[in-house]
One Martini backbone bead per residue (centre of mass of N, CA, C, O) as a GRO file, in nm:
protein
   74
    1UNK     BB    1   0.843   1.062  -1.026
    2UNK     BB    2   0.549   0.919  -0.888
    3UNK     BB    3   0.452   0.649  -0.663
    4UNK     BB    4   0.200   0.430  -0.590
    5UNK     BB    5   0.125   0.202  -0.318
    6UNK     BB    6   0.032  -0.105  -0.210
    7UNK     BB    7  -0.144  -0.191   0.100
    8UNK     BB    8  -0.197  -0.332   0.426
    9UNK     BB    9  -0.405  -0.299   0.681
   10UNK     BB   10  -0.323  -0.344   1.046
   11UNK     BB   11  -0.393  -0.042   1.156
   12UNK     BB   12  -0.611   0.183   1.348
   13UNK     BB   13  -0.635   0.558   1.441
   14UNK     BB   14  -0.841   0.709   1.288
   15UNK     BB   15  -0.628   0.893   1.066
   16UNK     BB   16  -0.445   0.650   1.138
   17UNK     BB   17  -0.194   0.406   1.015
   18UNK     BB   18  -0.093   0.071   0.938
   19UNK     BB   19   0.117  -0.042   0.668
   20UNK     BB   20   0.177  -0.325   0.462
   21UNK     BB   21   0.492  -0.363   0.271
   22UNK     BB   22   0.621  -0.647   0.253
   23UNK     BB   23   0.708  -0.597   0.584
   24UNK     BB   24   0.668  -0.290   0.570
   25UNK     BB   25   0.601  -0.063   0.824
   26UNK     BB   26   0.367   0.214   0.786
   27UNK     BB   27   0.280   0.530   0.841
   28UNK     BB   28  -0.061   0.649   0.773
   29UNK     BB   29  -0.277   0.859   0.624
   30UNK     BB   30  -0.654   0.816   0.646
   31UNK     BB   31  -0.842   1.081   0.587
   32UNK     BB   32  -0.946   1.013   0.274
   33UNK     BB   33  -1.042   0.733   0.377
   34UNK     BB   34  -1.261   0.435   0.405
   35UNK     BB   35  -1.093   0.221   0.622
   36UNK     BB   36  -0.982  -0.110   0.718
   37UNK     BB   37  -0.881  -0.371   0.850
   38UNK     BB   38  -0.756  -0.554   0.555
   39UNK     BB   39  -0.729  -0.342   0.367
   40UNK     BB   40  -0.651  -0.197   0.060
   41UNK     BB   41  -0.409   0.062  -0.023
   42UNK     BB   42  -0.325   0.359  -0.177
   43UNK     BB   43   0.005   0.510  -0.155
   44UNK     BB   44   0.090   0.868  -0.121
   45UNK     BB   45   0.292   1.051   0.061
   46UNK     BB   46   0.158   0.906   0.333
   47UNK     BB   47  -0.124   0.862   0.175
   48UNK     BB   48  -0.433   0.749   0.153
   49UNK     BB   49  -0.620   0.746  -0.173
   50UNK     BB   50  -0.721   0.431  -0.193
   51UNK     BB   51  -0.937   0.173  -0.220
   52UNK     BB   52  -0.871  -0.172  -0.278
   53UNK     BB   53  -0.870  -0.448  -0.435
   54UNK     BB   54  -0.704  -0.727  -0.369
   55UNK     BB   55  -0.638  -0.820  -0.660
   56UNK     BB   56  -0.510  -0.553  -0.757
   57UNK     BB   57  -0.293  -0.526  -0.544
   58UNK     BB   58  -0.150  -0.799  -0.602
   59UNK     BB   59  -0.077  -0.734  -0.896
   60UNK     BB   60   0.104  -0.489  -0.836
   61UNK     BB   61   0.300  -0.625  -0.642
   62UNK     BB   62   0.400  -0.830  -0.854
   63UNK     BB   63   0.511  -0.627  -1.059
   64UNK     BB   64   0.722  -0.498  -0.868
   65UNK     BB   65   0.878  -0.764  -0.819
   66UNK     BB   66   0.961  -0.809  -1.112
   67UNK     BB   67   1.119  -0.544  -1.145
   68UNK     BB   68   1.321  -0.600  -0.920
   69UNK     BB   69   1.440  -0.859  -1.042
   70UNK     BB   70   1.541  -0.730  -1.305
   71UNK     BB   71   1.728  -0.526  -1.171
   72UNK     BB   72   1.907  -0.743  -1.013
   73UNK     BB   73   2.012  -0.886  -1.285
   74UNK     BB   74   2.178  -0.620  -1.404
   0.00000   0.00000   0.00000
């Protein structure tokens, strides 16, 4: 199973960008979306596949953090 993760764009250069995933900065291909610095994007396999509303992105980020906390408790 593959999971797409939301992150915040911190830099763009044509079809490439840097996306912040909770402090992890990753190079991402931005060729499929029309996004700018400050936007949240859903990233799968190194490619931004969708521009997201900030509220939805933050909700998903929070859910993943809760899952990680549960995993670390067991």
